[in-house]
C-alpha positions in Angstrom: -6.1 7.0 6.7 -2.8 5.3 6.3 -0.8 4.5 9.2 3.0 4.4 9.4 5.2 1.2 8.7 7.4 0.7 11.8 10.7 -1.4 11.6 8.6 -4.4 13.0 6.4 -4.0 10.2 8.5 -4.4 7.2 10.0 -7.4 5.7 8.3 -10.1 3.4 6.9 -11.8 6.2 5.6 -8.3 8.0 4.3 -7.8 4.6 2.4 -11.1 4.5 1.2 -11.0 7.3 -0.6 -7.3 6.3 -1.7 -8.7 3.5 -3.5 -11.5 5.6 -4.8 -8.7 7.9 -6.8 -7.1 5.1 -4.3 -4.3 4.5 -2.2 -3.2 1.8 1.2 -2.3 2.3 2.7 0.7 0.3 5.8 2.9 0.6 5.8 7.1 0.2 9.1 7.5 -2.3 9.9 11.5 -3.1 12.8 13.7 -4.2 12.6 15.7 -1.1 11.2 13.3 1.6 12.6 10.2 3.5 11.0 6.7 2.2 8.1 6.0 4.6 6.7 2.6 4.6 3.1 3.0 5.6 -0.2 0.5 5.0 -3.9 0.9 4.3 -7.4 -0.8 4.6 -7.6 -2.6 1.1 -10.9 -2.8 1.0 -10.4 1.7 0.9 -7.9 1.2 -1.5 -9.5 -1.1 -3.8 -12.5 0.7 -4.1 -10.6 4.0 -5.0 -8.6 1.6 -7.4 -11.8 0.5 -9.1 -12.2 4.2 -9.8 -11.4 5.2 -14.0 -7.9 7.3 -13.7 -6.8 6.5 -10.2 -2.6 5.9 -11.5 -3.1 9.4 -13.3 -4.8 11.0 -10.3 -3.0 12.7 -7.0 -4.5 11.1 -3.7 -4.3 12.5 -0.3 -2.8 10.1 2.3 -3.5 11.2 6.2 -0.4 9.7 7.7 -0.1 10.4 11.4 -2.3 13.7 10.9 -0.5 15.0 8.1 -2.1 15.2 4.9 0.6 13.9 1.8 -0.7 14.2 -1.6 1.1 11.4 -4.0 0.8 10.0 -7.6 0.4 6.1 -7.5 3.0 4.5 -8.9 3.7 0.9 -9.4 0.7 -0.4 -8.5 0.8 -4.1 -8.2 -2.5 -6.1 -8.1 -2.5 -9.6 -6.9 -4.5 -12.1 -4.7 -3.3 -13.9 -2.1 -4.6 -17.2 -4.1 -2.3 -17.0 -7.1 0.8 -15.8 -4.9 0.1 -19.0 -2.8 -0.5 -21.0 -6.4 2.7 -19.6 -8.1 4.8 -20.7 -4.5 3.4 -24.0 -4.7 3.9 -24.9 -8.4 
């Protein structure tokens, strides 16, 4: 299940907070829809990402009771430790 991110959960500090809480931020972008920022539980997303062909298949997100089919694009895989090391160097 995806959860919509309001204005209070946007920006780099809020995104880092979400990641520290075990959540993965995302954004739905479509030609007929406005941008919709959301977050999902990181464990659920990682389980799907481990399956072959993740980025080539439509996934279904339940967002505020509405089922949205989306194709994952621009999936960034990074660990917090890696990001922290980059800042320290």
